[in-house]
C-alpha beads as a LAMMPS data file, in Angstrom:
LAMMPS data file: protein, C-alpha beads

429 atoms
428 bonds

1 atom types
1 bond types

-500.0 500.0 xlo xhi
-500.0 500.0 ylo yhi
-500.0 500.0 zlo zhi

Masses

1 110.0

Atoms # bond

1 1 1 -460.687 -231.563 385.488
2 1 1 -458.190 -231.037 382.657
3 1 1 -457.183 -227.749 381.115
4 1 1 -459.426 -224.765 380.511
5 1 1 -460.860 -224.272 377.051
6 1 1 -461.356 -220.809 375.557
7 1 1 -465.042 -220.954 376.555
8 1 1 -463.995 -221.840 380.107
9 1 1 -461.695 -218.829 380.390
10 1 1 -464.451 -216.604 379.033
11 1 1 -466.774 -217.874 381.751
12 1 1 -464.162 -217.260 384.453
13 1 1 -463.171 -213.769 383.323
14 1 1 -466.696 -212.719 382.379
15 1 1 -467.945 -213.527 385.874
16 1 1 -465.102 -211.925 387.824
17 1 1 -463.631 -209.021 385.863
18 1 1 -465.043 -206.196 383.753
19 1 1 -465.701 -207.570 380.293
20 1 1 -463.745 -210.306 378.536
21 1 1 -460.641 -208.849 376.889
22 1 1 -459.258 -211.173 374.203
23 1 1 -455.646 -211.100 375.429
24 1 1 -456.643 -211.932 378.990
25 1 1 -458.725 -214.893 377.855
26 1 1 -455.984 -216.319 375.650
27 1 1 -453.455 -215.965 378.486
28 1 1 -455.568 -218.264 380.695
29 1 1 -456.509 -220.780 378.000
30 1 1 -454.875 -224.164 378.658
31 1 1 -454.275 -223.478 382.357
32 1 1 -455.775 -225.605 385.111
33 1 1 -458.593 -224.133 387.187
34 1 1 -456.276 -223.487 390.103
35 1 1 -453.593 -221.892 387.916
36 1 1 -456.092 -219.611 386.185
37 1 1 -457.767 -218.563 389.437
38 1 1 -454.382 -217.824 391.060
39 1 1 -453.401 -215.624 388.104
40 1 1 -456.754 -213.855 388.150
41 1 1 -456.642 -213.137 391.890
42 1 1 -453.011 -212.030 391.905
43 1 1 -452.843 -208.594 393.525
44 1 1 -451.885 -205.611 391.412
45 1 1 -451.774 -201.852 391.648
46 1 1 -455.218 -200.395 392.295
47 1 1 -454.055 -196.832 391.668
48 1 1 -456.919 -194.541 390.734
49 1 1 -456.971 -191.350 388.622
50 1 1 -456.263 -188.047 390.398
51 1 1 -459.090 -186.900 392.652
52 1 1 -461.373 -184.389 390.922
53 1 1 -461.627 -180.950 392.492
54 1 1 -463.908 -181.101 395.533
55 1 1 -464.758 -178.138 397.761
56 1 1 -463.761 -178.470 401.447
57 1 1 -466.787 -179.054 403.671
58 1 1 -465.961 -176.062 405.866
59 1 1 -466.573 -173.754 402.885
60 1 1 -469.826 -175.524 401.973
61 1 1 -470.991 -175.323 405.579
62 1 1 -470.293 -171.585 405.760
63 1 1 -472.199 -171.008 402.503
64 1 1 -475.209 -172.872 403.917
65 1 1 -475.336 -170.665 407.025
66 1 1 -475.653 -167.309 405.262
67 1 1 -479.176 -167.410 403.847
68 1 1 -481.562 -169.447 401.717
69 1 1 -479.668 -168.626 398.504
70 1 1 -476.402 -169.672 400.117
71 1 1 -477.875 -173.004 401.136
72 1 1 -479.219 -173.526 397.610
73 1 1 -475.846 -172.664 396.074
74 1 1 -474.097 -175.092 398.408
75 1 1 -476.581 -177.834 397.528
76 1 1 -476.123 -177.312 393.793
77 1 1 -472.345 -177.299 394.244
78 1 1 -472.459 -180.677 395.990
79 1 1 -474.642 -182.129 393.211
80 1 1 -472.206 -180.872 390.567
81 1 1 -469.192 -182.233 392.423
82 1 1 -471.014 -185.522 393.007
83 1 1 -471.443 -185.881 389.243
84 1 1 -467.739 -185.140 388.877
85 1 1 -466.982 -187.984 391.304
86 1 1 -469.221 -190.389 389.356
87 1 1 -467.320 -189.580 386.159
88 1 1 -464.051 -190.162 388.038
89 1 1 -465.092 -193.703 389.008
90 1 1 -466.461 -194.493 385.541
91 1 1 -463.124 -193.405 384.050
92 1 1 -461.288 -195.711 386.432
93 1 1 -463.617 -198.635 385.671
94 1 1 -462.781 -198.263 381.978
95 1 1 -459.006 -198.043 382.432
96 1 1 -458.122 -200.024 385.554
97 1 1 -455.411 -202.683 385.243
98 1 1 -457.009 -204.641 388.106
99 1 1 -460.587 -205.294 386.904
100 1 1 -461.245 -208.121 389.377
101 1 1 -460.377 -205.859 392.311
102 1 1 -462.584 -203.133 390.840
103 1 1 -465.463 -205.596 390.416
104 1 1 -465.079 -206.414 394.103
105 1 1 -464.983 -202.708 394.989
106 1 1 -468.338 -202.313 393.249
107 1 1 -469.628 -205.432 395.036
108 1 1 -468.743 -204.021 398.465
109 1 1 -470.181 -200.620 397.494
110 1 1 -473.483 -202.415 396.984
111 1 1 -473.082 -204.374 400.227
112 1 1 -471.967 -201.542 402.529
113 1 1 -474.341 -199.078 400.931
114 1 1 -473.997 -195.320 401.270
115 1 1 -475.177 -192.609 398.897
116 1 1 -474.244 -189.107 397.834
117 1 1 -477.903 -188.130 398.097
118 1 1 -477.888 -188.680 401.885
119 1 1 -474.226 -188.047 402.748
120 1 1 -474.196 -184.838 400.633
121 1 1 -470.402 -184.644 400.802
122 1 1 -468.557 -186.067 397.778
123 1 1 -465.188 -186.183 399.512
124 1 1 -466.528 -188.536 402.207
125 1 1 -467.904 -190.827 399.497
126 1 1 -464.541 -190.732 397.730
127 1 1 -462.755 -191.745 400.935
128 1 1 -465.214 -194.601 401.467
129 1 1 -464.699 -195.734 397.878
130 1 1 -460.933 -195.882 398.457
131 1 1 -461.482 -197.784 401.717
132 1 1 -463.534 -200.387 399.861
133 1 1 -460.921 -200.629 397.114
134 1 1 -458.049 -201.150 399.576
135 1 1 -459.939 -203.944 401.323
136 1 1 -461.829 -205.383 398.346
137 1 1 -459.761 -208.580 398.220
138 1 1 -458.385 -208.398 401.761
139 1 1 -459.922 -209.361 405.083
140 1 1 -463.635 -209.033 405.820
141 1 1 -463.020 -208.643 409.572
142 1 1 -460.754 -205.659 408.922
143 1 1 -463.141 -204.240 406.336
144 1 1 -466.106 -204.486 408.718
145 1 1 -464.253 -202.722 411.528
146 1 1 -463.098 -199.970 409.153
147 1 1 -466.494 -199.426 407.528
148 1 1 -468.075 -199.049 410.971
149 1 1 -465.749 -196.065 411.521
150 1 1 -466.133 -194.702 408.006
151 1 1 -467.415 -191.090 408.083
152 1 1 -469.702 -191.526 405.052
153 1 1 -471.275 -194.624 406.614
154 1 1 -471.758 -192.883 409.962
155 1 1 -473.521 -189.988 408.244
156 1 1 -475.573 -192.241 405.944
157 1 1 -476.895 -194.485 408.735
158 1 1 -477.118 -191.725 411.367
159 1 1 -474.367 -193.287 413.457
160 1 1 -473.037 -189.818 414.145
161 1 1 -476.363 -189.006 415.888
162 1 1 -476.094 -191.992 418.226
163 1 1 -475.489 -190.584 421.725
164 1 1 -476.034 -191.526 425.355
165 1 1 -479.623 -190.962 426.440
166 1 1 -480.881 -190.930 422.845
167 1 1 -479.504 -193.977 421.013
168 1 1 -480.060 -194.132 417.256
169 1 1 -480.580 -197.712 416.080
170 1 1 -480.119 -197.272 412.311
171 1 1 -476.503 -198.388 412.027
172 1 1 -476.866 -201.199 414.569
173 1 1 -479.857 -202.586 412.683
174 1 1 -478.260 -202.499 409.235
175 1 1 -474.997 -203.864 410.631
176 1 1 -476.853 -207.074 411.476
177 1 1 -479.613 -207.161 408.870
178 1 1 -477.681 -206.185 405.739
179 1 1 -473.962 -206.407 406.524
180 1 1 -473.496 -209.592 408.560
181 1 1 -476.145 -211.852 410.114
182 1 1 -479.275 -211.410 408.026
183 1 1 -482.895 -211.259 409.193
184 1 1 -483.897 -213.926 411.675
185 1 1 -480.509 -214.239 413.358
186 1 1 -480.909 -211.401 415.884
187 1 1 -483.679 -209.776 417.944
188 1 1 -484.922 -206.248 418.516
189 1 1 -483.269 -206.427 421.933
190 1 1 -479.955 -207.134 420.186
191 1 1 -480.444 -204.045 417.998
192 1 1 -481.050 -201.856 421.043
193 1 1 -478.042 -203.326 422.861
194 1 1 -475.747 -202.784 419.876
195 1 1 -476.959 -199.196 419.446
196 1 1 -475.961 -198.459 423.038
197 1 1 -472.500 -199.928 422.453
198 1 1 -471.951 -197.624 419.459
199 1 1 -472.966 -194.425 421.285
200 1 1 -470.290 -191.748 421.118
201 1 1 -469.116 -192.651 417.622
202 1 1 -469.204 -189.626 415.329
203 1 1 -467.686 -187.619 412.489
204 1 1 -465.714 -184.413 412.125
205 1 1 -467.150 -183.437 408.746
206 1 1 -464.728 -180.564 408.214
207 1 1 -461.736 -182.905 408.473
208 1 1 -463.563 -185.936 407.119
209 1 1 -462.493 -188.212 409.975
210 1 1 -464.019 -190.511 412.594
211 1 1 -464.195 -189.133 416.144
212 1 1 -465.121 -190.759 419.443
213 1 1 -466.581 -188.771 422.343
214 1 1 -466.465 -190.798 425.597
215 1 1 -468.906 -188.332 427.195
216 1 1 -471.552 -189.415 424.686
217 1 1 -470.917 -193.134 425.194
218 1 1 -473.266 -195.175 427.361
219 1 1 -471.364 -197.710 429.481
220 1 1 -474.389 -199.532 430.854
221 1 1 -474.514 -203.318 430.840
222 1 1 -476.551 -204.930 428.052
223 1 1 -477.186 -208.420 426.686
224 1 1 -476.173 -208.892 423.048
225 1 1 -476.533 -212.190 421.148
226 1 1 -476.509 -214.055 424.448
227 1 1 -473.471 -212.235 425.869
228 1 1 -473.752 -209.846 428.815
229 1 1 -471.461 -206.870 429.387
230 1 1 -470.655 -203.214 428.887
231 1 1 -469.554 -203.420 425.262
232 1 1 -467.714 -201.129 422.854
233 1 1 -468.698 -200.974 419.209
234 1 1 -465.621 -203.006 418.240
235 1 1 -466.588 -205.730 420.716
236 1 1 -470.072 -205.887 419.170
237 1 1 -468.500 -206.468 415.741
238 1 1 -466.234 -209.197 417.091
239 1 1 -469.176 -210.979 418.714
240 1 1 -471.047 -210.850 415.391
241 1 1 -468.036 -212.338 413.608
242 1 1 -468.014 -215.262 416.043
243 1 1 -471.409 -216.343 414.723
244 1 1 -471.427 -218.914 411.865
245 1 1 -474.418 -217.098 410.366
246 1 1 -472.168 -214.170 409.416
247 1 1 -469.911 -216.277 407.207
248 1 1 -472.964 -217.969 405.682
249 1 1 -474.633 -214.624 404.952
250 1 1 -471.596 -213.301 403.069
251 1 1 -471.100 -216.614 401.280
252 1 1 -474.665 -216.543 399.978
253 1 1 -474.075 -213.058 398.555
254 1 1 -470.949 -214.347 396.799
255 1 1 -472.987 -217.240 395.396
256 1 1 -475.491 -214.808 393.902
257 1 1 -472.750 -212.540 392.559
258 1 1 -470.560 -215.196 390.954
259 1 1 -472.577 -218.389 390.453
260 1 1 -476.358 -218.147 390.160
261 1 1 -479.613 -216.427 391.104
262 1 1 -480.994 -219.871 391.899
263 1 1 -480.874 -220.994 395.555
264 1 1 -477.642 -222.802 396.474
265 1 1 -477.293 -226.179 398.160
266 1 1 -476.982 -225.635 401.902
267 1 1 -474.157 -228.162 402.197
268 1 1 -472.107 -226.127 399.736
269 1 1 -472.743 -222.861 401.553
270 1 1 -471.802 -224.549 404.823
271 1 1 -468.551 -225.831 403.322
272 1 1 -467.522 -222.496 401.816
273 1 1 -468.557 -220.537 404.917
274 1 1 -466.477 -222.828 407.139
275 1 1 -463.409 -222.207 404.978
276 1 1 -464.115 -218.481 405.143
277 1 1 -464.301 -218.500 408.965
278 1 1 -461.268 -220.752 409.343
279 1 1 -459.255 -218.286 407.243
280 1 1 -460.242 -215.520 409.692
281 1 1 -462.527 -214.063 407.013
282 1 1 -459.980 -213.810 404.207
283 1 1 -461.959 -212.639 401.171
284 1 1 -459.577 -214.111 398.626
285 1 1 -459.867 -217.527 400.308
286 1 1 -463.646 -217.484 399.901
287 1 1 -463.469 -216.284 396.308
288 1 1 -460.841 -218.886 395.414
289 1 1 -462.937 -221.645 396.999
290 1 1 -465.926 -220.632 394.887
291 1 1 -464.034 -220.181 391.613
292 1 1 -462.362 -223.580 391.954
293 1 1 -465.629 -225.378 392.744
294 1 1 -467.561 -227.702 390.444
295 1 1 -470.645 -225.539 391.052
296 1 1 -468.987 -222.477 389.525
297 1 1 -467.966 -224.438 386.430
298 1 1 -471.266 -226.295 386.060
299 1 1 -472.804 -225.944 382.590
300 1 1 -476.252 -225.378 384.130
301 1 1 -475.151 -222.068 385.659
302 1 1 -473.321 -220.642 382.640
303 1 1 -475.008 -217.706 380.978
304 1 1 -477.603 -217.451 383.746
305 1 1 -476.565 -214.132 385.327
306 1 1 -477.844 -210.841 383.899
307 1 1 -475.188 -208.234 383.194
308 1 1 -475.454 -205.176 385.414
309 1 1 -475.338 -201.772 383.694
310 1 1 -471.631 -201.492 384.575
311 1 1 -471.040 -205.002 383.199
312 1 1 -472.781 -204.022 379.981
313 1 1 -471.315 -200.534 379.473
314 1 1 -467.812 -200.899 380.855
315 1 1 -467.459 -204.583 379.979
316 1 1 -468.403 -204.039 376.336
317 1 1 -466.070 -201.072 375.914
318 1 1 -463.177 -202.947 377.539
319 1 1 -463.854 -206.036 375.418
320 1 1 -464.296 -204.481 371.974
321 1 1 -462.140 -201.754 370.342
322 1 1 -465.017 -199.488 369.375
323 1 1 -464.723 -195.698 369.891
324 1 1 -465.380 -194.927 373.539
325 1 1 -468.332 -192.940 374.858
326 1 1 -467.459 -190.025 377.148
327 1 1 -467.446 -190.466 380.942
328 1 1 -470.433 -188.113 381.155
329 1 1 -472.410 -190.140 378.609
330 1 1 -471.663 -193.429 380.359
331 1 1 -472.655 -192.116 383.789
332 1 1 -475.941 -190.868 382.319
333 1 1 -476.666 -194.155 380.519
334 1 1 -475.875 -196.128 383.689
335 1 1 -478.352 -193.928 385.565
336 1 1 -481.034 -194.624 382.939
337 1 1 -480.283 -198.332 383.340
338 1 1 -480.743 -198.152 387.106
339 1 1 -477.142 -198.207 388.362
340 1 1 -476.284 -194.702 389.524
341 1 1 -472.731 -194.939 390.871
342 1 1 -472.391 -193.617 394.437
343 1 1 -476.200 -193.442 394.650
344 1 1 -477.806 -196.876 395.191
345 1 1 -481.602 -196.541 395.484
346 1 1 -481.987 -197.759 399.092
347 1 1 -479.957 -199.020 402.025
348 1 1 -480.399 -202.491 400.503
349 1 1 -478.481 -201.416 397.413
350 1 1 -479.252 -202.568 393.883
351 1 1 -481.335 -205.726 393.758
352 1 1 -479.500 -206.950 390.663
353 1 1 -480.250 -210.100 388.691
354 1 1 -483.308 -210.014 386.464
355 1 1 -484.379 -206.743 388.150
356 1 1 -481.892 -205.003 385.836
357 1 1 -484.156 -205.741 382.869
358 1 1 -487.541 -204.230 382.070
359 1 1 -489.121 -202.793 378.940
360 1 1 -487.553 -199.357 379.453
361 1 1 -484.032 -200.459 380.366
362 1 1 -484.001 -203.008 377.530
363 1 1 -484.643 -200.186 375.065
364 1 1 -481.767 -198.155 376.541
365 1 1 -479.441 -201.185 376.482
366 1 1 -480.263 -201.902 372.844
367 1 1 -479.877 -198.239 371.878
368 1 1 -476.401 -198.087 373.460
369 1 1 -475.225 -201.272 371.729
370 1 1 -476.720 -200.184 368.393
371 1 1 -474.912 -196.835 368.496
372 1 1 -471.681 -198.486 369.598
373 1 1 -471.556 -200.984 366.726
374 1 1 -473.002 -198.968 363.859
375 1 1 -470.874 -198.452 360.750
376 1 1 -468.804 -195.261 360.848
377 1 1 -465.563 -193.745 359.586
378 1 1 -463.818 -195.549 362.451
379 1 1 -464.994 -198.979 361.274
380 1 1 -461.825 -199.789 359.316
381 1 1 -459.650 -198.949 362.328
382 1 1 -461.889 -201.027 364.618
383 1 1 -461.634 -204.003 362.254
384 1 1 -457.828 -203.808 362.256
385 1 1 -457.807 -204.151 366.061
386 1 1 -460.123 -207.160 366.194
387 1 1 -458.471 -210.547 366.834
388 1 1 -457.660 -212.588 363.760
389 1 1 -459.664 -215.708 364.486
390 1 1 -462.556 -217.791 363.173
391 1 1 -466.207 -216.831 363.388
392 1 1 -466.891 -219.690 365.805
393 1 1 -464.241 -218.330 368.177
394 1 1 -465.794 -214.868 367.967
395 1 1 -469.091 -216.378 369.119
396 1 1 -467.336 -218.130 372.041
397 1 1 -465.625 -214.849 372.886
398 1 1 -468.729 -212.670 373.022
399 1 1 -471.531 -215.013 374.115
400 1 1 -471.834 -217.522 376.977
401 1 1 -473.746 -219.901 374.693
402 1 1 -475.146 -220.075 371.136
403 1 1 -476.895 -216.946 369.813
404 1 1 -480.668 -216.798 370.027
405 1 1 -481.044 -215.054 366.655
406 1 1 -479.869 -216.060 363.212
407 1 1 -476.422 -214.765 362.248
408 1 1 -475.940 -212.666 359.079
409 1 1 -475.258 -214.644 355.899
410 1 1 -473.205 -211.850 354.315
411 1 1 -469.523 -212.209 355.297
412 1 1 -467.804 -209.573 357.418
413 1 1 -466.320 -209.612 360.903
414 1 1 -467.834 -206.284 361.973
415 1 1 -471.234 -207.429 360.736
416 1 1 -470.875 -210.638 362.744
417 1 1 -469.830 -208.767 365.895
418 1 1 -472.717 -206.328 365.573
419 1 1 -475.170 -209.231 365.308
420 1 1 -473.670 -210.956 368.368
421 1 1 -473.662 -207.783 370.479
422 1 1 -477.310 -207.131 369.613
423 1 1 -478.295 -210.743 370.329
424 1 1 -480.320 -211.193 373.570
425 1 1 -477.702 -213.674 374.820
426 1 1 -475.150 -210.843 374.999
427 1 1 -477.104 -209.490 377.995
428 1 1 -476.060 -212.565 379.998
429 1 1 -472.815 -213.784 381.480

Bonds

1 1 1 2
2 1 2 3
3 1 3 4
4 1 4 5
5 1 5 6
6 1 6 7
7 1 7 8
8 1 8 9
9 1 9 10
10 1 10 11
11 1 11 12
12 1 12 13
13 1 13 14
14 1 14 15
15 1 15 16
16 1 16 17
17 1 17 18
18 1 18 19
19 1 19 20
20 1 20 21
21 1 21 22
22 1 22 23
23 1 23 24
24 1 24 25
25 1 25 26
26 1 26 27
27 1 27 28
28 1 28 29
29 1 29 30
30 1 30 31
31 1 31 32
32 1 32 33
33 1 33 34
34 1 34 35
35 1 35 36
36 1 36 37
37 1 37 38
38 1 38 39
39 1 39 40
40 1 40 41
41 1 41 42
42 1 42 43
43 1 43 44
44 1 44 45
45 1 45 46
46 1 46 47
47 1 47 48
48 1 48 49
49 1 49 50
50 1 50 51
51 1 51 52
52 1 52 53
53 1 53 54
54 1 54 55
55 1 55 56
56 1 56 57
57 1 57 58
58 1 58 59
59 1 59 60
60 1 60 61
61 1 61 62
62 1 62 63
63 1 63 64
64 1 64 65
65 1 65 66
66 1 66 67
67 1 67 68
68 1 68 69
69 1 69 70
70 1 70 71
71 1 71 72
72 1 72 73
73 1 73 74
74 1 74 75
75 1 75 76
76 1 76 77
77 1 77 78
78 1 78 79
79 1 79 80
80 1 80 81
81 1 81 82
82 1 82 83
83 1 83 84
84 1 84 85
85 1 85 86
86 1 86 87
87 1 87 88
88 1 88 89
89 1 89 90
90 1 90 91
91 1 91 92
92 1 92 93
93 1 93 94
94 1 94 95
95 1 95 96
96 1 96 97
97 1 97 98
98 1 98 99
99 1 99 100
100 1 100 101
101 1 101 102
102 1 102 103
103 1 103 104
104 1 104 105
105 1 105 106
106 1 106 107
107 1 107 108
108 1 108 109
109 1 109 110
110 1 110 111
111 1 111 112
112 1 112 113
113 1 113 114
114 1 114 115
115 1 115 116
116 1 116 117
117 1 117 118
118 1 118 119
119 1 119 120
120 1 120 121
121 1 121 122
122 1 122 123
123 1 123 124
124 1 124 125
125 1 125 126
126 1 126 127
127 1 127 128
128 1 128 129
129 1 129 130
130 1 130 131
131 1 131 132
132 1 132 133
133 1 133 134
134 1 134 135
135 1 135 136
136 1 136 137
137 1 137 138
138 1 138 139
139 1 139 140
140 1 140 141
141 1 141 142
142 1 142 143
143 1 143 144
144 1 144 145
145 1 145 146
146 1 146 147
147 1 147 148
148 1 148 149
149 1 149 150
150 1 150 151
151 1 151 152
152 1 152 153
153 1 153 154
154 1 154 155
155 1 155 156
156 1 156 157
157 1 157 158
158 1 158 159
159 1 159 160
160 1 160 161
161 1 161 162
162 1 162 163
163 1 163 164
164 1 164 165
165 1 165 166
166 1 166 167
167 1 167 168
168 1 168 169
169 1 169 170
170 1 170 171
171 1 171 172
172 1 172 173
173 1 173 174
174 1 174 175
175 1 175 176
176 1 176 177
177 1 177 178
178 1 178 179
179 1 179 180
180 1 180 181
181 1 181 182
182 1 182 183
183 1 183 184
184 1 184 185
185 1 185 186
186 1 186 187
187 1 187 188
188 1 188 189
189 1 189 190
190 1 190 191
191 1 191 192
192 1 192 193
193 1 193 194
194 1 194 195
195 1 195 196
196 1 196 197
197 1 197 198
198 1 198 199
199 1 199 200
200 1 200 201
201 1 201 202
202 1 202 203
203 1 203 204
204 1 204 205
205 1 205 206
206 1 206 207
207 1 207 208
208 1 208 209
209 1 209 210
210 1 210 211
211 1 211 212
212 1 212 213
213 1 213 214
214 1 214 215
215 1 215 216
216 1 216 217
217 1 217 218
218 1 218 219
219 1 219 220
220 1 220 221
221 1 221 222
222 1 222 223
223 1 223 224
224 1 224 225
225 1 225 226
226 1 226 227
227 1 227 228
228 1 228 229
229 1 229 230
230 1 230 231
231 1 231 232
232 1 232 233
233 1 233 234
234 1 234 235
235 1 235 236
236 1 236 237
237 1 237 238
238 1 238 239
239 1 239 240
240 1 240 241
241 1 241 242
242 1 242 243
243 1 243 244
244 1 244 245
245 1 245 246
246 1 246 247
247 1 247 248
248 1 248 249
249 1 249 250
250 1 250 251
251 1 251 252
252 1 252 253
253 1 253 254
254 1 254 255
255 1 255 256
256 1 256 257
257 1 257 258
258 1 258 259
259 1 259 260
260 1 260 261
261 1 261 262
262 1 262 263
263 1 263 264
264 1 264 265
265 1 265 266
266 1 266 267
267 1 267 268
268 1 268 269
269 1 269 270
270 1 270 271
271 1 271 272
272 1 272 273
273 1 273 274
274 1 274 275
275 1 275 276
276 1 276 277
277 1 277 278
278 1 278 279
279 1 279 280
280 1 280 281
281 1 281 282
282 1 282 283
283 1 283 284
284 1 284 285
285 1 285 286
286 1 286 287
287 1 287 288
288 1 288 289
289 1 289 290
290 1 290 291
291 1 291 292
292 1 292 293
293 1 293 294
294 1 294 295
295 1 295 296
296 1 296 297
297 1 297 298
298 1 298 299
299 1 299 300
300 1 300 301
301 1 301 302
302 1 302 303
303 1 303 304
304 1 304 305
305 1 305 306
306 1 306 307
307 1 307 308
308 1 308 309
309 1 309 310
310 1 310 311
311 1 311 312
312 1 312 313
313 1 313 314
314 1 314 315
315 1 315 316
316 1 316 317
317 1 317 318
318 1 318 319
319 1 319 320
320 1 320 321
321 1 321 322
322 1 322 323
323 1 323 324
324 1 324 325
325 1 325 326
326 1 326 327
327 1 327 328
328 1 328 329
329 1 329 330
330 1 330 331
331 1 331 332
332 1 332 333
333 1 333 334
334 1 334 335
335 1 335 336
336 1 336 337
337 1 337 338
338 1 338 339
339 1 339 340
340 1 340 341
341 1 341 342
342 1 342 343
343 1 343 344
344 1 344 345
345 1 345 346
346 1 346 347
347 1 347 348
348 1 348 349
349 1 349 350
350 1 350 351
351 1 351 352
352 1 352 353
353 1 353 354
354 1 354 355
355 1 355 356
356 1 356 357
357 1 357 358
358 1 358 359
359 1 359 360
360 1 360 361
361 1 361 362
362 1 362 363
363 1 363 364
364 1 364 365
365 1 365 366
366 1 366 367
367 1 367 368
368 1 368 369
369 1 369 370
370 1 370 371
371 1 371 372
372 1 372 373
373 1 373 374
374 1 374 375
375 1 375 376
376 1 376 377
377 1 377 378
378 1 378 379
379 1 379 380
380 1 380 381
381 1 381 382
382 1 382 383
383 1 383 384
384 1 384 385
385 1 385 386
386 1 386 387
387 1 387 388
388 1 388 389
389 1 389 390
390 1 390 391
391 1 391 392
392 1 392 393
393 1 393 394
394 1 394 395
395 1 395 396
396 1 396 397
397 1 397 398
398 1 398 399
399 1 399 400
400 1 400 401
401 1 401 402
402 1 402 403
403 1 403 404
404 1 404 405
405 1 405 406
406 1 406 407
407 1 407 408
408 1 408 409
409 1 409 410
410 1 410 411
411 1 411 412
412 1 412 413
413 1 413 414
414 1 414 415
415 1 415 416
416 1 416 417
417 1 417 418
418 1 418 419
419 1 419 420
420 1 420 421
421 1 421 422
422 1 422 423
423 1 423 424
424 1 424 425
425 1 425 426
426 1 426 427
427 1 427 428
428 1 428 429
């Protein structure tokens, strides 16, 4: 296997972090795969900026009860505070000292989808975001149990409406279809049985906490995934985690996130999923297995993943020392590009991959990169911060493979960087 080249470290960091900061790449150059991966996955402080001002739900609820104008005012207040929360996360994405953990937080946000539009309570979405961040590189079993009790999730998937005599199947269905087993590995009868087990689970929206009401729980005996009994919601989750399909489902999502959009070899998925299960669903174990694999390092998969809007916006600004756009501007551009933080389009989240690119979003991407790299009074200061290295190393730093367009013949590092950033290959990682 040997030692990692500069291009190797760019591939590793570009796939797992937020951008490819020069110092971070050079620090990993010359390490073995295992050494580099261990350094990259080393835990660090995931401290976030102070919480923006958010109105207590009790006040919002009272406003909504007065009259039509009160309800409208409350709605507009929640929209405004939701935008404030989006700017808060964008600010953290730009400044975090633990970009791999933040990448994983965004990954789980797209897996365990909830949205401000449906939840309509920014503080609940903030608490869910912190839950995902705490568990982003931890244990999937623990994360799954906690997300099932998460107030934002219970509101988003109507779990708080699931009561004895009138079971709501939304959460039970998505728990299996989108969070764990995948379509084809459960039946409609299993959905109904799971919904009964989760009856009585609810939310105190004023306090923003999970509540359980035993009077609303149905204790009747059901059959779930071949097991018969009077189950609790936690027991349903544990039964799901016993199934090999759960580990395989998560492993396939990791493949798509970190390796390729192309279908994986089943033997490889089986191998990684077995390691994941044997570790009792330790997320770092799965990620380490993937990042140390020959598949991850294969030349055929390099530069084949399309950068998400966050990859493009945040990654570029963390990589290059150009003047930063404001949080408000970046949130708006991300929305135009199809990645509205805290507001995925559906319960399935963002599709990702080549779906990020169409004629409209390509224009917005190019416009952002053109404005970012254009000559200005700050150009001299930007040039002084750029690494002192050869042009060939700059290409290896910014692109996963050779540029598609001809490079400028007139010398100048800023001119070279502008050409590379505007090259179609820069959209890939």
